[in-house]
N, C-alpha and C positions, 0 to 999 in steps of 0.2 A: 504493500500500500504506500502510495506517495504521500509526502508530508501534507500537501493541501487537502488530500482526502481525509487524513487523520485529523487535521484541524477542524474540518467540518463535522466529522464524527464526534470529536470531543465536545464541541459546542452543542450538538444535538443531545449528547448524554447529559450535559449540564442543565439543559432545559427541563429534563425529566427528573434530575437528581440535583440536590443543592450543591454537591461538592464532588470533586474528583481528585484522587491522589496520584502522585508520581508512580507509586507501586501499581495502582490499578491501570494506569496508561500502559505501563510495561506489560501487564498481564493481558489486557484487552487486545493490544496491537502487536504483541510479541516484539517489542523493541527494548533497547538498553535504557538504563536510567539517564544516561547522557542525552540520548535522543528524546526521551520524554521531557527532559528539562528544556531542551532546545525548542520543542513544540510549545511549551508553556511560555517561554520567553517571546516567541513569535506572536502568540495570541495576546500577550500582554502589550507588546509594541503596537498591535492593531487596536488596542483598547477593548478587546473582546472579553477579557477575563481580569480578575484581580487575584494575584498570587498570594497564597497563604502558606503557613508553615507546612511543608510537605505536600502541597496540592494547590488547588485553585477553585474559585467560585465565580459565578457571573456577577458583573457589577450590579449593585442594588440602587445606586444613585444615577438617575437619568438626567442629563443636562440639556439635551436638545429636544425641542418641541416644534413641529412643523407649523407653517402658517395655516390660515383657515381652510383654504382650498385643499392643501395637502392633508389636513386632518379629516376633512370631509370624505376623502377617498379611502382613508385607512379603515379597514374592517367595515366597509360600507354596508354589506349585507347584514352583518351583526347589528349595526346601529339602526338599520331600517327595522329589523325585527323587534329590537328593544323599544324603539320609538312607537311602533304600533301597539305593543303591549302597554306601554306607559299611557298612551292616549285613552285606553279603555278604563283607566283609573279615574278619569275626569267625568264628573256628572254635570248635567245641565245646571246652569246657575252658579257653578264653582268660580271662585275668585282665585286666580293663579299668579305665580311668579316664575319666570324662566330666565336662566342665565344664558351666557353666550356659547354654551357647549354645542358641538355639532350633533351630538346624540339627541340633545334636547330639541334641536331644530327638527329632527325626524318626528319627535313626539308632537310638535306643533303642526307639522305637515299632516299628520294622521288624525288630528282632532276632528271628531264628528259631533261633539256636544254643542249645545246652543246656549245663548245668553251668558257667556263667560266674559269676565274681565281679566285681562292678562297684562301684567307689568313685566317688562323685559329690559335687559341691558344689551340685547343683541339686535343689531340693525337687520340681520338676515331673518331672524325669527319674526320681527315686526313686519317685515315685507311679506313673508309667507302668510301671516295672519290677516293681512289686508285683503287677501283673496277669499276669505271665509265670511259668511254672513253671521250676524248675531254675536260678534266678538268685538268688545271695546278694548282698544290697545292703549296702554300708558307706557310711553318710552322714557326711560331714565335719561337724565342729562349728565353732562360731564365731559371728560376727555375721551375722544374716540381712538381706540387702539386699532390702527389700520392693519396690523398683522392678524389680529384675532376677531376683528369686526364686532367689537363690543365696547361699551363705555365703562369708564372707571373713574375713581377719584372722589374727592370730598363732596362734590355736588351730588353725585349719584348716591352716595351713602346718606347724605342729608335728606334727599328726596324720599328715601325709603321710610323715613319716620312718619310720612303722611299716609302710609298704607298698612293694611293687615290682610293676609290672604288665607285661604283654606289650605292650599298646597303649593309647595315650592319644588320645582324640578331643577336639578343641577347635574352637571357632568363632573368628571374628574380626570386628570392626567395620570394619576397614580393612586393605587390602593395597596397599602402594606399592613403589617400587623399593628402599626400605630395609628392607622386611619387614613385620611385623604391628604394628598399633597399636590402642590401646584408649582409651576416654574417661576412665578413672580409674586411678590408680596401684595401687589394691588389686587390680584385675583382673590387672595386670602381675605383681605379686608372686606371686599364687596360681598363674598359668599357668606362670611360670618355675620355681616350685617343683615343680609337677606334672611338668614335663619331666625333672627330675632323677631321677624314680622310674619311668620308662617306657623300655622297650627301643625302641619305635617311636612317633613323634609324627605323628599324622594330623590335618591341618587340613581342615575342611569350610567352604567359602566359595562363595556364589553369585556370579554375575557382577557384581552391584551393589556388591560390596565392593572391587573392583579400582579403583585410581586414587584411593582415599580414604586420607587420612592424618589420624589423630586426635592429640590432644595428647600422649599417652604412648606411647613406643616400647616394644613388648613384647620381641620378639626378631627377629633377622635370619633369612634363609632357611637359614643353615647349621645352625640348630637344628631344622629340619623334615625329616621323612623322606618324607612323601607329602602331596599336595594333591588333594582331591576337589572338583571344581567342575562347573558345568553348561554352560558355553560355552567354545569354543576361545579360548585366550589370545592376546594380541598377541605378535608375534615377539620384541619387546624383553623382555616379561615371561617368556616361555618361556626365553630365553637366560639371564636372571638366575637362574631356578629351576634350570635344568640345570647352571649353573656351580656351584651348591651341591649338586648331585646329588639334587635333589628329584624324586621320581616324580610325574607329573601324571596323574590319572585323570579322564576325562570321564564324568560320570554318564550311564548309559544308552549309553555309547559305549566306545571303546577307549583304552588308555593313549596318551599323546603322548610320543614318543621323540625324542631329539636326532638 
């Protein structure tokens, strides 16, 4: 097996297992310890792994997040399924709040309920909702983030004090054992503020977000009421969510209960 093939195989192993050791690389690929170490050095140089004592793990800190259009294309079928399921949670007459997540955009697109009021920080979500009858849109003011197509800042947070809603729908860039995380602090401030003015907090997150941690911690699971996702979660993650009394809804499936 050529080195490039081994490197791909090592990364695939790490996606299913949290850690790989030098000894295991030797055993799996029938190579010497020197060769195994060279493989790990190569992967480390590529930024694909973090070397630990006698082995390696995948990086848990993610530093790059794509722009709005790039994120809209990532896991698009999963986001579409999650969005459709999330839309079924909305009743006629509900007052809603929606952040600038691309998954939340799919929920807005799938809405069929009537007589809703929606407060949003997303110019894309607001535009989608203008095509629907019976929905009143309140657009938050503030600074427009041209990369992520949402508003943020002190003005947006101040405006939130004027409202209170039944349900808040938010996305997330990362979910780890400590809760939700985001790439910049402005996202954190706005989402935390939104949570103060909603009776129910619903997080929409596809499977690719789990196990990712970004620079800024947003909130822990104790601040979330429901999680809508597209694949069954690990037992460890389910236990953490259930411990905080978070309801888990599988898109297209049934709720996961403790």
